[in-house]
MDTraj code that builds the backbone (N, CA, C; nanometers):
import mdtraj as md
import numpy as np

residues = "MET TYR THR ILE LYS ALA ASP ALA ASP LEU LEU ALA LEU PHE ASP GLN PHE ARG LYS LYS ARG ASN ILE SER GLY TYR ASP GLN ALA GLY MET ILE SER ASP GLN GLU ALA LYS GLU MET LEU VAL LEU ALA ASN HIS LEU ARG ASN VAL VAL GLU GLU TRP LEU TYR THR LYS HIS PRO ASP LEU MET THR ALA LYS GLU ASN GLU LYS".split()
xyz = np.array([
    [-0.2567, -0.5997, 1.8564],
    [-0.1947, -0.5427, 1.7387],
    [-0.2966, -0.4563, 1.6649],
    [-0.2514, -0.3440, 1.6148],
    [-0.3392, -0.2546, 1.5414],
    [-0.3347, -0.2887, 1.3931],
    [-0.4512, -0.2920, 1.3313],
    [-0.4592, -0.3244, 1.1898],
    [-0.5835, -0.2606, 1.1304],
    [-0.5783, -0.2389, 0.9996],
    [-0.6956, -0.1865, 0.9304],
    [-0.7831, -0.2998, 0.8797],
    [-0.7399, -0.4239, 0.9056],
    [-0.8121, -0.5424, 0.8589],
    [-0.8308, -0.5385, 0.7072],
    [-0.7198, -0.5177, 0.6381],
    [-0.7218, -0.5106, 0.4918],
    [-0.7648, -0.6436, 0.4324],
    [-0.8251, -0.6367, 0.3182],
    [-0.8711, -0.7526, 0.2445],
    [-0.7535, -0.8469, 0.2137],
    [-0.7762, -0.9764, 0.2236],
    [-0.6714, -1.0765, 0.1999],
    [-0.6149, -1.0663, 0.0583],
    [-0.6990, -1.0321, -0.0395],
    [-0.6506, -1.0177, -0.1776],
    [-0.5519, -0.9017, -0.1898],
    [-0.5798, -0.7933, -0.1197],
    [-0.4900, -0.6782, -0.1204],
    [-0.3547, -0.7158, -0.0604],
    [-0.3590, -0.7866, 0.0497],
    [-0.2344, -0.8292, 0.1138],
    [-0.1571, -0.9258, 0.0257],
    [-0.2271, -1.0146, -0.0435],
    [-0.1611, -1.1103, -0.1329],
    [-0.0916, -1.0380, -0.2476],
    [-0.1553, -0.9339, -0.3016],
    [-0.0923, -0.8570, -0.4092],
    [0.0353, -0.7889, -0.3609],
    [0.0297, -0.7281, -0.2437],
    [0.1494, -0.6653, -0.1893],
    [0.2592, -0.7687, -0.1659],
    [0.2221, -0.8860, -0.1204],
    [0.3207, -0.9905, -0.0963],
    [0.3856, -1.0357, -0.2268],
    [0.3059, -1.0485, -0.3344],
    [0.3609, -1.0843, -0.4651],
    [0.4641, -0.9810, -0.5108],
    [0.4285, -0.8545, -0.5007],
    [0.5214, -0.7491, -0.5413],
    [0.6457, -0.7486, -0.4534],
    [0.6285, -0.7719, -0.3241],
    [0.7428, -0.7739, -0.2325],
    [0.8406, -0.8845, -0.2708],
    [0.7879, -1.0036, -0.2968],
    [0.8733, -1.1158, -0.3338],
    [0.9484, -1.0882, -0.4635],
    [0.8782, -1.0326, -0.5614],
    [0.9417, -1.0031, -0.6897],
    [1.0476, -0.8945, -0.6731],
    [1.0189, -0.7947, -0.5913],
    [1.1154, -0.6879, -0.5659],
    [1.2416, -0.7439, -0.5017],
    [1.2249, -0.8327, -0.4052],
    [1.3401, -0.8921, -0.3384],
    [1.4255, -0.9729, -0.4345],
    [1.3605, -1.0498, -0.5219],
    [1.4349, -1.1287, -0.6206],
    [1.5104, -1.0366, -0.7145],
    [1.4434, -0.9326, -0.7637],
    [1.5084, -0.8425, -0.8593],
    [1.6209, -0.7651, -0.7925],
    [1.6055, -0.7357, -0.6642],
    [1.7086, -0.6603, -0.5939],
    [1.8346, -0.7393, -0.5693],
    [1.8213, -0.8695, -0.5585],
    [1.9360, -0.9526, -0.5232],
    [1.9836, -1.0437, -0.6355],
    [1.8967, -1.0815, -0.7272],
    [1.9337, -1.1820, -0.8260],
    [1.9326, -1.1323, -0.9702],
    [1.8274, -1.0617, -1.0077],
    [1.8105, -1.0266, -1.1481],
    [1.7671, -0.8812, -1.1631],
    [1.8584, -0.7984, -1.2037],
    [1.8243, -0.6575, -1.2266],
    [1.7318, -0.6469, -1.3480],
    [1.6411, -0.5516, -1.3453],
    [1.5515, -0.5274, -1.4577],
    [1.4359, -0.6249, -1.4680],
    [1.4091, -0.6987, -1.3627],
    [1.3029, -0.7990, -1.3652],
    [1.1632, -0.7363, -1.3552],
    [1.1533, -0.6157, -1.3028],
    [1.0246, -0.5482, -1.2862],
    [0.9958, -0.4636, -1.4103],
    [0.8819, -0.4884, -1.4719],
    [0.8440, -0.4143, -1.5923],
    [0.7834, -0.2792, -1.5554],
    [0.7752, -0.1910, -1.6540],
    [0.7096, -0.0615, -1.6330],
    [0.5630, -0.0822, -1.5948],
    [0.4981, -0.1802, -1.6565],
    [0.3573, -0.2089, -1.6258],
    [0.3416, -0.2517, -1.4804],
    [0.4332, -0.3370, -1.4321],
    [0.4259, -0.3810, -1.2928],
    [0.4505, -0.2645, -1.1980],
    [0.5396, -0.1747, -1.2340],
    [0.5645, -0.0570, -1.1506],
    [0.4391, 0.0297, -1.1437],
    [0.3705, 0.0454, -1.2571],
    [0.2457, 0.1224, -1.2592],
    [0.1386, 0.0548, -1.1735],
    [0.1308, -0.0791, -1.1826],
    [0.0333, -0.1530, -1.1023],
    [0.0615, -0.1373, -0.9531],
    [0.1887, -0.1367, -0.9164],
    [0.2244, -0.1189, -0.7750],
    [0.1859, 0.0202, -0.7271],
    [0.2037, 0.1202, -0.8111],
    [0.1652, 0.2563, -0.7749],
    [0.0133, 0.2653, -0.7536],
    [-0.0624, 0.2026, -0.8419],
    [-0.2088, 0.1997, -0.8263],
    [-0.2456, 0.1294, -0.6959],
    [-0.1793, 0.0181, -0.6688],
    [-0.2055, -0.0574, -0.5464],
    [-0.1713, 0.0242, -0.4218],
    [-0.0588, 0.0935, -0.4249],
    [-0.0186, 0.1766, -0.3108],
    [-0.1188, 0.2899, -0.2880],
    [-0.1653, 0.3513, -0.3946],
    [-0.2669, 0.4573, -0.3811],
    [-0.3966, 0.4022, -0.3244],
    [-0.4333, 0.2824, -0.3681],
    [-0.5539, 0.2187, -0.3150],
    [-0.5387, 0.1938, -0.1649],
    [-0.4235, 0.1422, -0.1257],
    [-0.4010, 0.1166, 0.0169],
    [-0.4068, 0.2461, 0.0966],
    [-0.3509, 0.3512, 0.0432],
    [-0.3577, 0.4806, 0.1124],
    [-0.5031, 0.5217, 0.1350],
    [-0.5857, 0.5055, 0.0322],
    [-0.7272, 0.5401, 0.0455],
    [-0.7964, 0.4540, 0.1508],
    [-0.7629, 0.3251, 0.1525],
    [-0.8205, 0.2341, 0.2524],
    [-0.7798, 0.2779, 0.3926],
    [-0.6531, 0.3110, 0.4100],
    [-0.6038, 0.3533, 0.5411],
    [-0.6691, 0.4846, 0.5834],
    [-0.6787, 0.5798, 0.4906],
    [-0.7426, 0.7078, 0.5245],
    [-0.8883, 0.6870, 0.5636],
    [-0.9587, 0.6012, 0.4916],
    [-1.0989, 0.5737, 0.5246],
    [-1.1086, 0.5109, 0.6637],
    [-1.0188, 0.4164, 0.6928],
    [-1.0159, 0.3532, 0.8240],
    [-0.9893, 0.4571, 0.9330],
    [-0.8949, 0.5462, 0.9083],
    [-0.8629, 0.6502, 1.0064],
    [-0.9812, 0.7438, 1.0296],
    [-1.0475, 0.7856, 0.9211],
    [-1.1650, 0.8721, 0.9364],
    [-1.2728, 0.8037, 1.0194],
    [-1.2859, 0.6718, 1.0025],
    [-1.3878, 0.5965, 1.0753],
    [-1.3487, 0.5713, 1.2202],
    [-1.2260, 0.5254, 1.2414],
    [-1.1821, 0.4813, 1.3739],
    [-1.1148, 0.5897, 1.4575],
    [-1.0492, 0.6841, 1.3918],
    [-0.9744, 0.7890, 1.4624],
    [-0.9902, 0.9232, 1.3905],
    [-1.1117, 0.9735, 1.3824],
    [-1.1341, 1.0978, 1.3075],
    [-1.0558, 1.2166, 1.3629],
    [-1.0235, 1.2135, 1.4921],
    [-0.9463, 1.3226, 1.5507],
    [-0.8076, 1.3330, 1.4884],
    [-0.7502, 1.2207, 1.4495],
    [-0.6196, 1.2231, 1.3834],
    [-0.6298, 1.2845, 1.2440],
    [-0.7372, 1.2551, 1.1756],
    [-0.7547, 1.3081, 1.0404],
    [-0.7885, 1.4566, 1.0444],
    [-0.8614, 1.4987, 1.1434],
    [-0.8923, 1.6411, 1.1579],
    [-0.7632, 1.7197, 1.1798],
    [-0.6748, 1.6673, 1.2622],
    [-0.5464, 1.7343, 1.2859],
    [-0.4663, 1.7426, 1.1577],
    [-0.4670, 1.6384, 1.0768],
    [-0.3944, 1.6369, 0.9493],
    [-0.4556, 1.7390, 0.8545],
    [-0.5880, 1.7462, 0.8488],
    [-0.6550, 1.8424, 0.7614],
    [-0.6169, 1.9858, 0.7963],
    [-0.6019, 2.0144, 0.9259],
    [-0.5672, 2.1494, 0.9697],
    [-0.4256, 2.1884, 0.9335],
    [-0.3370, 2.0904, 0.9094],
    [-0.1985, 2.1192, 0.8726],
    [-0.1861, 2.1656, 0.7293],
    [-0.2838, 2.1338, 0.6454],
    [-0.2756, 2.1676, 0.5007],
    [-0.2869, 2.3151, 0.4776],
])
top = md.Topology()
chain = top.add_chain()
for i, resn in enumerate(residues, 1):
    res = top.add_residue(resn, chain, resSeq=i)
    for name in ("N", "CA", "C"):
        top.add_atom(name, md.element.get_by_symbol(name[0]), res)
traj = md.Trajectory(xyz[None], top)
C-alpha cells in the first residue's frame, strides 16, 4: 500500500472531523461551527503541503510535470 506515512496526530484530527461531519450530515444539522470549518481548512492545507513535500522527495518527476503545466 502506498502512503505518505502521515503523523498519527494528523490522522487522528482528520478522523475527529470525519466523525463529526458524519453525525452532522445524518443527525444534527448545524453541528459544525465556523471555527471548526476554519480549522479543517487549515488542516487540509497542511496535509496538502505534507503530500507535496513527500512527492518532491519520493517522486520528483511527478512534481516536475505538474510544475510545467502551470
